[in-house]
C-alpha positions as CSV (number, residue, x, y, z in Angstrom):
1,M,55.7,-9.9,37.2
2,P,54.0,-12.1,39.8
3,R,52.2,-15.1,38.4
4,D,48.8,-14.1,39.9
5,S,48.6,-10.9,37.9
6,H,47.2,-10.6,34.5
7,P,49.5,-9.5,31.6
8,Q,49.6,-5.9,30.6
9,H,50.3,-5.2,27.0
10,A,49.2,-2.9,24.2
11,S,45.5,-3.4,23.3
12,P,44.9,-4.5,19.8
13,Q,42.6,-2.4,17.7
14,L,39.2,-3.9,17.6
15,S,36.9,-3.5,14.6
16,H,33.4,-2.4,15.3
17,A,31.9,-2.7,11.8
18,S,28.4,-2.8,13.0
19,S,26.3,-2.0,16.0
20,D,23.2,-3.8,14.6
21,H,21.6,-5.8,17.3
22,S,20.2,-8.5,15.0
23,D,22.0,-11.8,15.3
24,W,24.8,-12.5,12.8
25,R,24.2,-15.3,10.4
26,P,27.4,-16.6,8.8
27,S,27.7,-17.2,5.1
28,T,27.0,-20.3,3.7
29,D,63.7,-31.6,24.1
30,R,62.6,-33.2,27.0
31,P,64.1,-36.4,28.5
32,L,62.1,-39.6,27.7
33,S,60.4,-41.2,30.7
34,R,61.0,-44.9,31.4
35,R,58.0,-46.0,29.4
36,V,58.9,-44.0,26.3
37,A,62.6,-44.9,26.5
38,L,61.8,-48.6,26.7
39,G,59.3,-48.3,23.9
40,A,61.9,-46.5,21.7
41,V,64.4,-49.3,22.3
42,A,62.0,-52.0,21.6
43,G,60.3,-50.7,18.5
44,G,61.9,-47.5,17.4
45,L,60.4,-44.0,17.6
46,L,56.7,-43.7,16.8
47,S,55.2,-41.1,14.6
48,L,53.6,-38.1,16.2
49,S,50.1,-39.3,15.2
50,G,50.5,-42.8,16.6
51,C,49.1,-44.0,19.9
52,P,51.7,-46.4,21.4
53,L,51.2,-49.3,23.8
54,A,52.1,-48.5,27.4
55,I,55.2,-50.2,28.9
56,T,54.2,-49.1,32.4
57,P,50.5,-49.9,33.0
58,V,48.5,-46.9,34.0
59,G,45.3,-48.7,34.9
60,P,44.4,-51.2,37.7
61,E,47.1,-53.6,38.8
62,S,44.9,-56.5,37.6
63,E,44.2,-56.6,34.0
64,P,40.5,-56.6,32.9
65,P,39.1,-60.0,32.0
66,Q,39.1,-61.3,28.4
67,Q,36.0,-61.4,26.3
68,S,35.7,-65.2,26.7
69,D,35.2,-64.8,30.5
70,P,31.8,-66.0,31.6
71,E,30.9,-62.8,33.4
72,L,30.8,-60.8,30.2
73,T,27.2,-61.5,29.5
74,T,26.0,-58.1,28.4
75,V,27.2,-55.5,26.0
76,K,27.7,-53.1,28.8
77,A,30.2,-55.4,30.5
78,L,31.9,-55.8,27.1
79,V,32.2,-52.0,26.8
80,D,33.5,-51.7,30.4
81,Q,36.2,-54.3,29.6
82,V,37.3,-52.7,26.4
83,L,37.6,-49.3,27.9
84,E,39.6,-50.5,30.8
85,K,41.9,-52.6,28.7
86,E,42.7,-49.7,26.3
87,Y,43.2,-47.4,29.3
88,A,45.6,-49.9,30.9
89,T,47.7,-50.8,27.9
90,R,48.1,-47.5,25.9
91,G,49.8,-44.3,26.8
92,L,51.2,-41.1,25.4
93,S,54.3,-38.9,26.1
94,T,55.0,-35.2,25.8
95,A,58.4,-36.2,24.4
96,Q,57.0,-38.1,21.5
97,N,53.3,-37.0,21.0
98,G,51.8,-33.7,20.2
99,A,48.8,-31.9,21.6
100,W,46.6,-33.3,18.9
101,Q,47.2,-36.8,20.2
102,I,47.1,-35.9,23.9
103,F,43.8,-33.9,23.7
104,H,42.2,-36.8,21.9
105,G,43.2,-39.0,24.9
106,I,41.6,-36.5,27.2
107,L,38.5,-36.5,25.1
108,A,38.0,-40.2,25.8
109,Y,39.2,-40.5,29.4
110,G,38.8,-37.0,30.8
111,D,40.9,-36.2,33.9
112,R,41.8,-39.9,34.2
113,F,44.0,-39.7,31.1
114,M,47.7,-39.9,32.0
115,V,50.7,-38.7,30.1
116,D,54.4,-39.3,30.4
117,T,56.3,-36.0,31.1
118,S,59.9,-35.1,32.0
119,A,58.7,-35.0,35.6
120,G,57.1,-38.4,35.5
121,T,53.6,-39.7,34.6
122,Q,50.9,-37.2,35.4
123,P,47.2,-36.6,34.7
124,A,47.4,-34.9,31.3
125,L,44.7,-32.3,32.0
126,E,46.3,-31.3,35.3
127,Y,49.7,-31.1,33.7
128,L,48.4,-28.8,30.9
129,R,46.4,-26.6,33.3
130,A,49.6,-26.0,35.3
131,G,51.4,-24.6,32.3
132,G,53.1,-27.9,31.2
133,F,54.9,-28.0,27.9
134,C,53.4,-29.9,25.0
135,N,54.4,-29.7,21.4
136,G,51.5,-28.1,19.5
137,F,49.8,-26.5,22.5
138,D,50.8,-22.9,22.6
139,P,48.1,-20.7,24.0
140,V,48.7,-17.0,23.7
141,I,47.4,-13.9,25.4
142,G,44.3,-12.6,23.7
143,D,42.3,-9.4,23.7
144,P,41.4,-7.2,26.7
145,L,38.0,-8.4,27.9
146,E,35.1,-6.1,28.7
147,N,35.0,-5.6,32.5
148,T,31.8,-7.1,33.8
149,N,32.5,-7.5,37.6
150,G,34.7,-4.6,38.6
151,D,37.9,-6.5,38.4
152,S,41.1,-5.0,36.9
153,T,41.5,-5.6,33.2
154,R,41.5,-9.2,32.2
155,Y,42.7,-10.7,28.9
156,G,41.4,-13.5,26.9
157,L,43.2,-16.8,26.1
158,R,43.6,-17.9,22.5
159,V,44.8,-21.1,20.8
160,D,45.5,-20.6,17.1
161,L,45.1,-23.2,14.4
162,E,47.7,-25.6,13.1
163,P,45.6,-27.4,10.6
164,E,46.8,-30.6,8.9
165,T,49.7,-31.0,11.2
166,K,48.3,-33.7,13.5
167,I,50.3,-31.9,16.2
168,G,48.4,-28.7,17.0
169,Q,44.8,-27.7,17.0
170,G,43.1,-28.7,13.8
171,H,39.8,-27.0,14.2
172,R,38.6,-23.7,15.8
173,D,38.0,-24.2,19.5
174,Q,38.8,-27.9,19.3
175,W,40.8,-27.9,22.6
176,L,38.2,-25.9,24.4
177,A,35.5,-28.3,23.3
178,V,37.5,-31.2,24.7
179,I,38.2,-29.5,28.0
180,S,34.5,-28.5,28.4
181,Q,33.5,-32.1,28.1
182,T,35.6,-33.1,31.1
183,G,33.3,-31.2,33.5
184,L,35.7,-28.4,34.5
185,P,33.9,-25.2,35.5
186,L,34.6,-21.8,33.9
187,S,36.3,-20.7,37.1
188,T,39.1,-23.3,36.6
189,P,42.6,-21.7,36.6
190,W,44.8,-22.2,33.6
191,I,48.4,-21.0,33.7
192,V,50.1,-19.7,30.5
193,N,53.7,-18.3,30.6
194,E,53.3,-18.0,34.4
195,Y,50.2,-15.8,34.1
196,D,46.9,-16.9,35.6
197,F,43.9,-17.3,33.4
198,T,40.6,-19.1,33.7
199,L,38.5,-21.1,31.4
200,E,36.1,-18.1,31.4
201,D,38.9,-16.1,29.8
202,W,39.3,-18.7,27.1
203,M,35.6,-19.0,26.5
204,R,35.1,-15.3,26.2
205,Q,38.0,-15.0,23.7
206,A,36.4,-17.8,21.7
207,E,33.2,-15.8,21.5
208,Q,35.1,-12.6,20.6
209,D,36.9,-14.5,17.8
210,I,33.8,-15.8,15.9
211,P,34.6,-13.4,13.1
212,R,38.1,-14.9,12.8
213,N,36.6,-18.3,12.0
214,L,37.1,-17.9,8.3
215,E,36.4,-21.6,7.7
216,N,32.8,-21.0,9.0
217,E,33.2,-24.2,11.0
218,F,31.6,-23.9,14.4
219,S,31.2,-27.6,15.1
220,W,33.6,-27.5,18.1
221,T,32.5,-24.0,19.3
222,M,29.0,-25.2,19.8
223,I,30.1,-27.8,22.4
224,P,31.5,-25.4,25.0
225,L,28.6,-23.0,24.3
226,S,26.2,-25.8,25.0
227,I,27.9,-26.6,28.3
228,Y,28.7,-23.2,29.6
229,R,26.0,-20.9,28.2
230,P,22.2,-20.9,28.1
231,T,20.8,-21.5,24.6
232,D,19.3,-18.0,24.4
233,Y,22.8,-16.5,25.0
234,R,23.9,-13.6,22.8
235,W,27.1,-11.7,22.7
236,K,28.9,-9.0,20.8
237,A,32.1,-10.0,19.1
238,R,35.3,-8.2,17.9
239,D,33.6,-7.0,14.8
240,G,30.8,-5.2,16.7
241,K,28.1,-7.6,15.5
242,T,25.8,-9.6,17.7
243,Y,26.0,-13.3,17.7
244,S,23.9,-16.0,19.3
245,V,23.9,-19.7,20.0
246,E,20.8,-19.8,17.7
247,S,22.5,-18.1,14.8
248,L,25.5,-20.5,15.0
249,L,23.1,-23.4,15.2
250,D,21.2,-22.2,12.1
251,H,24.5,-22.1,10.2
252,E,25.7,-25.5,11.3
253,S,22.4,-27.1,10.4
254,S,22.6,-25.8,6.8
255,V,26.1,-27.0,5.9
256,S,26.6,-30.1,3.8
257,L,27.6,-33.0,6.0
258,Q,29.4,-34.8,3.2
259,Q,31.8,-31.8,2.9
260,S,32.3,-31.7,6.7
261,A,35.1,-33.3,8.8
262,C,34.6,-37.0,9.4
263,G,31.5,-37.3,7.4
264,G,29.8,-34.5,9.3
265,T,29.7,-36.4,12.6
266,H,31.5,-33.6,14.4
267,R,29.0,-31.1,13.0
268,L,26.1,-33.3,14.1
269,I,27.6,-33.7,17.6
270,G,27.8,-29.9,18.0
271,I,24.2,-29.6,16.9
272,A,23.0,-32.4,19.1
273,S,24.8,-31.1,22.2
274,T,23.1,-27.8,21.7
275,L,19.7,-29.4,21.2
276,N,20.2,-31.5,24.4
277,K,20.9,-28.4,26.4
278,R,17.8,-26.7,24.9
279,R,15.6,-29.6,26.0
280,A,17.2,-29.7,29.4
281,E,16.2,-26.0,29.8
282,G,12.6,-26.8,28.8
283,Q,12.8,-24.2,26.1
284,P,10.6,-24.3,22.9
285,M,11.9,-26.5,20.1
286,T,10.5,-24.5,17.3
287,G,11.9,-22.7,14.2
288,V,15.7,-23.1,14.0
289,W,15.6,-25.6,16.8
290,E,13.0,-27.8,15.1
291,S,15.0,-27.7,11.8
292,A,18.2,-28.7,13.6
293,Q,16.4,-31.6,15.3
294,R,15.2,-32.9,11.9
295,R,18.8,-32.7,10.7
296,V,20.0,-34.8,13.6
297,D,17.1,-37.3,13.3
298,Q,18.0,-37.7,9.6
299,G,21.6,-38.5,10.6
300,V,20.4,-41.2,13.0
301,Q,18.2,-42.7,10.3
302,L,20.9,-42.7,7.7
303,A,23.4,-44.4,10.1
304,K,20.8,-47.2,10.6
305,A,19.9,-47.5,6.9
306,N,23.6,-47.7,5.8
307,Q,24.8,-50.0,8.5
308,N,26.7,-53.1,7.3
309,P,25.6,-56.7,8.0
310,D,28.5,-57.2,10.4
311,G,27.3,-54.3,12.6
312,S,29.9,-51.8,11.5
313,Y,28.7,-48.5,10.2
314,S,29.3,-47.4,6.6
315,S,32.8,-46.6,5.5
316,A,31.1,-43.5,4.0
317,Y,29.8,-42.6,7.5
318,M,26.1,-42.0,7.0
319,H,25.9,-40.9,3.4
320,R,25.7,-44.2,1.5
321,T,26.5,-47.9,1.9
322,G,30.2,-48.8,2.2
323,W,32.4,-51.4,3.8
324,C,36.2,-51.7,4.1
325,R,38.3,-54.6,5.3
326,D,40.9,-52.2,6.8
327,L,40.3,-52.3,10.5
328,G,41.8,-48.8,11.0
329,E,39.3,-47.3,8.6
330,M,36.5,-49.3,10.1
331,L,37.5,-48.1,13.6
332,G,37.4,-44.5,12.4
333,T,34.1,-44.5,10.7
334,T,32.2,-46.8,13.1
335,G,33.7,-45.0,16.1
336,H,32.7,-41.6,14.9
337,V,29.2,-42.7,14.0
338,L,28.7,-44.3,17.4
339,E,30.1,-41.2,19.1
340,F,27.4,-39.2,17.3
341,L,24.6,-41.7,18.2
342,A,25.6,-41.9,21.8
343,I,25.2,-38.2,22.1
344,A,22.3,-37.6,19.8
345,A,20.0,-40.6,19.9
346,D,17.1,-41.0,22.3
347,D,17.1,-43.7,24.9
348,E,14.9,-46.0,22.9
349,T,17.1,-45.8,19.8
350,L,20.3,-46.3,21.9
351,Q,18.9,-49.5,23.3
352,S,17.8,-50.9,20.0
353,P,19.4,-54.0,18.5
354,W,21.0,-52.2,15.6
355,V,22.9,-49.8,17.9
356,T,23.9,-52.7,20.1
357,R,25.3,-54.5,17.1
358,G,27.3,-51.4,16.2
359,V,28.7,-51.3,19.8
360,E,29.6,-55.0,19.7
361,R,31.3,-54.6,16.4
362,L,33.3,-51.6,17.5
363,C,34.5,-53.5,20.6
364,S,35.4,-56.5,18.5
365,V,37.6,-54.2,16.2
366,L,39.3,-52.7,19.2
367,Q,40.0,-56.1,20.6
368,D,41.4,-57.2,17.3
369,C,43.7,-54.2,17.3
370,Q,45.0,-54.7,20.8
371,G,48.8,-54.9,20.7
372,V,48.9,-52.7,17.6
373,D,49.8,-49.0,17.5
374,M,46.8,-47.0,16.3
375,E,46.2,-43.5,14.9
376,C,45.1,-41.5,17.9
377,G,42.2,-39.7,16.3
378,V,40.3,-42.7,15.2
379,L,41.3,-44.7,18.4
380,Y,40.2,-42.1,20.9
381,H,37.0,-41.0,19.1
382,A,36.0,-44.6,19.1
383,L,36.7,-44.9,22.8
384,H,34.9,-41.6,23.5
385,G,31.9,-43.1,21.7
386,L,32.0,-46.1,24.0
387,V,32.4,-43.8,27.0
388,E,29.3,-41.8,26.0
389,Y,27.4,-45.0,25.4
390,Q,28.5,-46.3,28.8
391,R,27.3,-43.1,30.4
392,R,23.9,-43.2,28.7
393,M,23.3,-46.9,29.5
394,A,24.3,-46.5,33.2
């Protein structure tokens, strides 16, 4: 079958349990490249979750200046330096690292993020869009999609969960959330098994699959919804029920943050992203929206109240005071909290001294960890926090 055709296969049976139009409310062996080969000889094979140092630099030919250089007089310059240093000196490989690590790198650096493949070093996002192999990234053909524009039948694109593996997707719609934040439009082609799909096919499948989210965790689903759909968007899913951005927001705002991934920072980021879209639309911030904003504001206040004297955020995220001398743990908690603040806080808060101290402490930890292999999740969430901070402060 030519690559530009959509797959034809037996349609799965869809359940239409309800036609009620009220919104649903959920209950509470590829060859190693030169860089990887040299790294293996020098230090042995790294674990799948590790983020190794780059042997071949992927950044500018001249290394960024060190912190002691006189031109680093502002926190923004410090952030710029740290981001470029990490970009230039760390790298991943499809031979050694899984999708979980590579997508975290894309989260931080977007389409700039490079990955070693059997065909050489390539932009990771471009490589994956073209159907490149990566352990833990195995999108499959989804359901037939309702025809809305007269085209022949199209099919959705689905990525299933591989929780706790630190290789595949750990949360529903996690990869779609990462991709949406790179700025790619819904019309972007995505090749799977030589068939052509688009991000729209992936997005619509995610919407269809809301009833399959048995974990009732929509933190990552909210992010592409906030980017690609208006906040008054509603749709009918595979169970025949009507869902909406507002109904998912209502659910996310009611869940315990302490029982959520990474202290609830991901949940708050999904909520805040949706609220930001709502404000940009000029839509009313009442009812569910007002309640969600209070939840975000409370998270910001708790982050400040429980901040440590050294500028790091609590080792318990936002829920109580806590400090840990382990730099890896500090990187994880402080990085996640800053990531939330950089997306959720207003301009005045983001420029306040307590946030600046948090940024400076995070940069200091990253500098202390230079030359050390780091766990990819904590590393790239911290770097993404700095990227978002950099964007807001520009």
